[in-house]
C-alpha positions in Angstrom: 0.0 0.0 0.0 2.8 2.4 1.0 4.7 1.5 -2.2 1.6 2.2 -4.4 1.1 5.5 -2.6 4.8 6.6 -3.2 4.7 5.6 -6.9 1.3 7.0 -7.8 1.0 10.0 -5.4 4.7 11.2 -5.3 5.9 9.9 -8.6 8.8 8.0 -7.2 9.4 4.2 -7.5 11.1 1.9 -5.0 14.6 2.3 -6.5 14.3 6.1 -6.6 12.9 6.2 -3.0 15.7 4.1 -1.6 18.2 6.1 -3.4 17.0 9.3 -1.7 16.6 8.0 1.9 19.7 10.0 2.8 17.8 13.2 2.0 15.2 12.5 4.6 12.4 11.6 2.1 11.0 9.3 4.7 10.1 12.1 7.0 8.9 14.2 4.1 6.6 11.4 3.0 5.2 11.3 6.5 4.7 15.0 6.3 2.7 14.5 3.1 0.3 12.3 4.9 -0.3 14.9 7.6 -0.3 17.8 5.1 -1.8 16.5 1.8 -0.7 19.6 -0.2 2.9 19.5 0.9 4.1 18.4 -2.6 1.7 20.4 -4.6 1.9 23.7 -6.4 -1.2 25.9 -6.6 -3.0 23.7 -9.1 -2.1 20.3 -7.5 0.8 19.5 -9.9 3.5 17.4 -8.2 6.8 19.3 -8.1 10.2 17.6 -8.4 12.2 19.8 -6.0 12.6 19.4 -2.3 10.9 22.8 -1.9 11.7 23.1 1.8 14.4 25.5 3.2 16.3 24.2 6.1 15.8 27.4 8.1 14.3 30.9 7.6 16.0 32.4 4.5 17.4 35.9 4.2 16.8 35.9 0.4 14.2 34.4 -1.8 16.1 34.5 -5.1 19.5 35.2 -6.7 20.6 37.3 -9.7 24.2 36.4 -10.7 25.9 38.9 -12.9 28.8 36.8 -14.1 31.6 38.7 -15.7 33.1 36.0 -18.0 36.8 36.2 -18.6 37.9 37.6 -15.3 37.9 41.4 -14.9 41.0 42.9 -13.3 40.5 43.7 -9.7 43.4 46.1 -9.9 41.6 48.3 -12.4 38.2 48.0 -10.7 37.9 47.7 -6.9 41.2 46.7 -5.3 43.3 49.9 -5.2 47.0 49.4 -4.9 49.1 52.6 -5.2 52.3 50.7 -4.4 52.1 49.2 -7.9 52.2 52.7 -9.4 55.2 53.7 -7.3 57.1 50.5 -8.2 56.1 50.5 -11.9 58.5 48.5 -14.0 60.2 46.9 -11.1 60.3 43.1 -11.0 57.8 41.3 -8.8 59.8 40.2 -5.6 60.2 36.5 -5.3 59.3 36.8 -1.6 55.8 37.9 -2.8 55.4 35.5 -5.7 56.6 32.5 -3.6 56.9 30.3 -6.6 53.3 30.4 -7.5 52.3 28.5 -10.6 52.1 30.5 -13.8 50.2 30.0 -17.0 51.9 29.2 -20.3 51.3 32.7 -21.4 53.8 34.3 -19.0 55.9 31.3 -17.8 58.5 32.2 -20.4 58.8 35.8 -19.3 62.3 36.5 -17.8 60.9 39.4 -15.7 57.6 40.2 -14.1 57.4 44.0 -14.2 54.9 45.5 -11.8 52.3 47.8 -13.2 49.6 49.8 -11.4 46.3 50.9 -12.6 46.2 53.3 -15.6 42.9 54.5 -14.2 42.3 56.7 -11.2 40.6 55.5 -8.0 38.5 57.4 -5.4 36.7 56.6 -2.2 32.9 56.7 -2.3 29.9 56.8 0.0 29.9 56.6 3.8 31.7 53.3 3.5 34.7 54.9 1.8 34.9 52.0 -0.8 37.7 52.4 -3.4 36.2 52.3 -6.9 37.9 53.0 -10.3 36.8 55.9 -12.4 35.6 53.4 -15.0 32.7 52.5 -12.8 31.1 55.8 -11.8 27.5 54.4 -11.5 28.6 51.4 -9.3 30.6 54.0 -7.2 27.3 55.8 -6.7 25.8 52.7 -5.0 28.9 51.8 -3.0 26.9 52.0 0.3 24.6 49.2 -1.0 27.5 46.9 -1.8 29.5 44.3 0.0 32.9 44.0 -1.6 34.8 40.7 -1.0 38.4 41.3 -2.0 39.8 38.0 -1.0 38.1 35.5 -3.2 40.4 32.7 -4.3 40.5 29.5 -6.3 42.8 26.7 -7.3 42.0 26.9 -11.0 44.4 29.0 -13.1 42.8 28.6 -16.5 39.4 29.8 -17.7 37.5 26.6 -18.4 38.2 24.9 -15.0 37.9 28.1 -13.1 34.6 29.1 -14.8 33.2 25.6 -14.3 34.3 25.7 -10.6 32.5 29.0 -10.0 29.4 27.7 -11.6 29.2 24.1 -10.4 31.6 23.7 -7.4 33.9 21.4 -9.4 36.5 21.9 -12.0 35.3 18.9 -14.1 32.0 18.8 -16.0 28.8 16.8 -15.4 28.1 18.4 -12.0 24.8 20.3 -11.3 25.2 24.0 -11.6 24.6 26.6 -8.9 21.1 27.4 -10.3 20.2 23.7 -10.7 21.0 23.1 -7.0 18.7 26.1 -6.1 15.9 24.7 -8.3 16.4 21.3 -6.7 16.4 22.6 -3.2 13.7 25.2 -3.4 11.8 24.9 -6.7 10.2 27.9 -8.4 7.9 30.6 -7.0 6.0 30.8 -10.3 4.5 27.6 -11.8 4.4 29.3 -15.2 8.2 30.0 -15.3 11.3 27.8 -14.7 13.2 28.1 -11.5 16.5 28.8 -13.3 16.9 31.1 -16.3 20.1 32.0 -18.3 20.9 35.2 -20.2 23.9 35.7 -22.4 25.6 38.9 -23.7 28.8 39.8 -25.4 31.0 42.8 -24.7 33.6 44.5 -26.9 36.7 42.9 -25.3 38.4 39.6 -25.8 35.8 36.9 -25.0 35.9 33.4 -23.5 33.2 31.0 -24.5 30.3 29.9 -22.4 28.5 26.6 -22.9 25.5 24.7 -21.6 27.5 22.6 -19.1 27.7 25.8 -17.0 23.9 25.7 -16.4 23.4 21.9 -16.6 21.3 19.9 -14.2 24.1 17.3 -14.1 22.8 14.2 -12.4 19.8 16.0 -11.0 16.4 15.6 -12.8 16.5 17.4 -16.1 13.7 19.8 -14.9 16.4 21.6 -13.0 18.5 22.6 -16.0 18.7 26.3 -16.7 16.5 27.6 -19.5 18.5 29.7 -21.9 16.9 32.9 -23.3 17.8 34.0 -26.8 18.2 37.5 -28.1 16.2 36.6 -31.2 12.5 37.3 -31.8 11.8 34.0 -30.2 13.1 34.5 -26.6 13.1 30.8 -25.8 13.8 28.6 -28.8 11.2 26.1 -29.9 8.7 27.4 -27.4 6.1 28.7 -29.9 3.7 26.5 -31.7 4.8 25.3 -35.2 3.0 26.5 -38.3 -0.5 25.0 -38.5 -0.8 24.3 -34.8 -2.8 26.4 -32.3 -3.1 26.4 -28.5 -6.0 24.0 -28.5 -4.3 21.4 -30.7 -1.1 21.7 -28.7 -3.1 21.1 -25.5 -4.7 18.0 -27.0 -1.3 16.7 -28.2 0.2 17.2 -24.7 -2.7 15.4 -23.0 -2.2 12.4 -25.3 1.6 12.5 -24.9 1.1 12.7 -21.1 -1.0 9.5 -21.3 1.7 7.7 -23.2 4.4 8.9 -20.8 2.2 7.8 -17.9 2.0 4.3 -19.3 5.8 4.3 -19.8 6.3 5.4 -16.2 4.1 2.5 -15.0 6.1 0.1 -17.0 9.6 1.4 -16.3 9.3 3.6 -13.2 12.0 6.0 -14.5 11.5 9.4 -12.7 13.0 11.1 -15.7 9.8 10.3 -17.6 7.9 12.5 -15.2 10.5 15.2 -15.4 10.0 15.2 -19.2 6.3 15.6 -18.8 6.8 18.5 -16.4 9.0 20.2 -19.0 6.4 19.8 -21.7 3.8 21.3 -19.4 6.2 24.1 -18.4 6.8 25.0 -22.0 3.1 25.2 -22.6 2.6 27.6 -19.8 5.6 29.6 -20.7 4.0 30.4 -24.1 1.9 32.9 -22.3 4.2 34.1 -19.6 7.5 34.6 -21.6 6.3 37.0 -24.3 4.8 39.3 -21.7 8.1 39.3 -19.6 10.4 39.9 -22.6 8.3 42.8 -23.8 10.1 46.0 -22.5 7.9 48.4 -24.6 5.7 48.9 -21.6 8.6 50.0 -19.3 8.2 53.6 -18.3 10.7 56.2 -19.6 12.4 56.7 -16.2 13.3 52.9 -16.1 14.7 53.0 -19.6 16.7 56.1 -18.7 18.0 54.3 -15.6 19.3 51.3 -17.4 20.3 53.2 -20.5 19.0 53.1 -24.1 20.8 49.8 -24.8 18.2 48.1 -22.5 15.8 48.3 -25.5 18.2 46.2 -27.6 17.7 42.4 -27.0 20.8 40.5 -26.0 22.7 43.5 -24.6 23.9 43.5 -21.0 21.6 46.3 -20.2 18.6 44.5 -21.7 19.5 41.3 -19.8 19.8 43.3 -16.5 16.3 44.7 -17.0 15.0 41.2 -18.0 16.7 39.7 -14.9 14.7 42.2 -12.7 11.5 41.2 -14.5 12.1 37.5 -14.2 13.1 37.8 -10.6 10.1 39.9 -9.8 7.9 37.3 -11.5 9.3 34.6 -9.1 12.2 33.0 -11.0 14.5 31.6 -8.3 17.8 32.0 -10.0 18.7 34.2 -12.9 22.2 33.8 -14.4 23.8 36.4 -16.7 27.0 35.8 -18.5 28.7 38.8 -20.0 31.7 37.9 -22.2 34.7 40.0 -23.1 36.8 40.4 -19.9 39.9 38.5 -21.0 42.5 41.3 -21.2 45.8 39.6 -21.8 46.6 42.6 -24.1 45.3 46.1 -24.7 43.9 46.3 -21.2 43.7 50.1 -21.3 41.8 50.0 -24.6 39.4 47.2 -24.0 38.5 47.4 -20.3 36.9 50.8 -20.4 34.6 49.5 -23.1 33.7 46.5 -21.0 33.2 48.7 -18.0 30.9 51.0 -19.9 28.8 48.0 -20.9 28.1 46.9 -17.4 28.5 49.9 -15.1 25.2 51.7 -15.6 23.0 48.6 -16.0 24.5 46.9 -12.9 23.9 49.9 -10.7 20.4 50.4 -12.2 19.5 46.9 -11.3 20.3 47.5 -7.7 18.4 50.8 -7.6 15.5 49.3 -9.4 15.2 46.3 -7.1 15.5 48.7 -4.1 12.8 51.1 -5.3 10.4 48.1 -5.8 11.1 46.7 -2.3 12.8 43.6 -3.8 16.5 44.2 -2.9 16.2 42.9 0.7 15.0 39.5 -0.6 17.1 39.3 -3.8 20.8 38.4 -3.6 22.7 40.1 -6.4 26.3 38.8 -7.2 28.8 40.5 -9.5 32.2 39.0 -10.4 34.3 36.7 -12.6 36.2 33.4 -12.2 39.6 34.6 -10.9 41.7 37.7 -10.8 44.5 39.3 -12.7 48.3 39.5 -12.0 49.9 42.6 -10.6 52.7 42.2 -13.2 52.5 43.0 -16.9 51.9 40.6 -19.7 53.4 42.0 -22.9 55.4 45.1 -23.5 55.1 47.7 -20.6 56.8 50.4 -22.8 53.6 50.9 -24.7 49.9 50.8 -23.6 49.2 47.5 -25.2 50.0 45.4 -22.2 47.7 43.1 -20.3 47.5 41.0 -17.2 47.6 37.3 -16.9 45.4 35.0 -14.8 45.7 35.2 -11.0 43.7 32.7 -8.8 45.2 33.8 -5.5 42.9 36.7 -4.9 40.2 38.6 -6.8 37.2 40.8 -6.0 33.5 40.3 -6.3 30.6 42.3 -4.9 27.2 41.4 -3.5 24.1 43.4 -2.7 20.8 42.8 -0.9 19.6 39.4 0.1 20.9 39.3 3.7 24.5 40.7 3.1 25.9 43.6 5.0 25.7 46.8 2.9 28.5 49.3 2.7 31.4 47.1 3.8 34.7 45.7 2.4 35.5 42.2 3.5 39.1 40.8 3.4 42.4 42.4 2.6 45.2 41.7 0.1 48.8 42.7 0.5 50.1 46.0 -0.9 51.0 44.3 -4.1 47.5 42.9 -4.6 49.0 39.4 -5.0 48.4 37.5 -1.7 45.6 37.5 0.9 46.6 38.8 4.3 43.2 38.8 6.0 39.9 36.9 5.8 40.3 34.6 2.8 37.1 33.4 1.0 37.3 30.3 -1.1 34.8 29.5 -3.9 33.4 26.7 -1.6 32.9 29.3 1.2 31.2 31.6 -1.2 28.8 28.9 -2.4 28.1 27.8 1.2 27.2 31.3 2.3 25.0 32.0 -0.7 23.1 28.8 0.0 22.8 29.8 3.7 21.3 33.2 2.7 18.7 31.2 0.7 17.8 29.1 3.8 19.8 26.1 2.7 22.5 24.2 4.7 25.2 23.3 2.2 26.0 20.1 4.1 22.4 18.9 4.0 21.6 19.8 0.4 22.8 16.6 -1.1 22.0 14.1 -3.9 23.2 10.5 -4.0 24.8 9.6 -7.4 26.9 6.6 -8.3 27.2 5.5 -4.7 28.2 8.7 -3.0 26.4 11.9 -1.8 27.2 15.0 -3.8 26.7 18.6 -2.9 27.5 22.0 -4.4 30.4 22.5 -2.0 31.6 18.9 -2.3 33.6 18.1 0.9 34.6 21.7 1.8 33.1 25.1 2.4 32.4 27.2 5.5 30.2 30.1 6.1 31.5 33.7 6.0 29.5 35.3 8.9 31.4 38.6 8.4 29.4 39.5 5.3 26.0 38.4 6.6 23.6 41.0 8.1 
């Protein structure tokens, strides 16, 4: 009787149930007997996420503004005047300490120090140092929490990018957003819990790929849904020629019956996940066009984000869309902005990149705040690692760049339970090593999950005989940044 209930009521078979005992499904199943609607959304549809925070959350949703390619912290938010004073001098070995180098600078005989070509000033009551390239972000300095001591083991883009997005340097692990979808589900049954937006700047770009928003070994319903900058915001969402809403509904009903028969025969939970995806796509046909239509945005909002917000696929347009998606109840919105890989021509490319993101990023924070959403939305801005304090290329001209630097880099956060107007952590006067309050990628993930009401050690999934989590076997909270 209990087995029949689990298979028919909760859409899990015996094998799937036993595989998830470590997650406490037994107690949740008991709860479903006491609270019949525990696993239901508003219309009675069974969801495939745990849907239960471990404790009261500080934030309800996340917007992650990922700066793909690694912006230089030394030209943005980590001011190091010593580098200007020692310009051209070789990096002391006592500072470098034999750190691993990439193939792009390992053959350099010298490592000439170079400070920022751009001016820095302190801003707000917090006195945060911000480069002149980011005047709008400087204007919201008192809303931001700067973490200057992020660090990672990965020294090349692909593993570092994958690590920041999935908690592992190898592929086939669930992404950050997928874990959020799995743990908490969506607030809006007509939209996915995890959406992905892409934009490309005017600098040297690094590629992004679907493994960064994959569901990995979680049910496929948790994979990020990528939005396009074409007329069709989500590809293959609209009905094909000759098909209308009624015929699509009839087709899905029949397909659901066939999949129901297949589930009875094989008991594969992925069948039900596929059915949920079909139904989600059907509901999104109404929800997505309304969300992606920015023509109804008032003039003062367009002015805040900048005129580029009316051009689909731009960073500004994606920031505005991220606000709309988040406001509509999407749990995790991931933006990727490419073009931050300045191995050369840093002084020429980085201002263009900064101009792309400065105004829209600040506008997003202001927009969320004026709508009363900032306190419950965690906004994250940053890349996969930092940049070296020494020059890559010829320092005698302005065509130099900076190589990869995993030992320390800067990100900022806002809203969602973080302390506003603070700078956390400290790097040395060379901007090369951490001297106070290091924050590892695993710590960052653990803290973000905590702000969403999830214990990173309890949010697990058993796969191939072991329990996996976003933070793997590491990660500790960073209480110094939490309000």
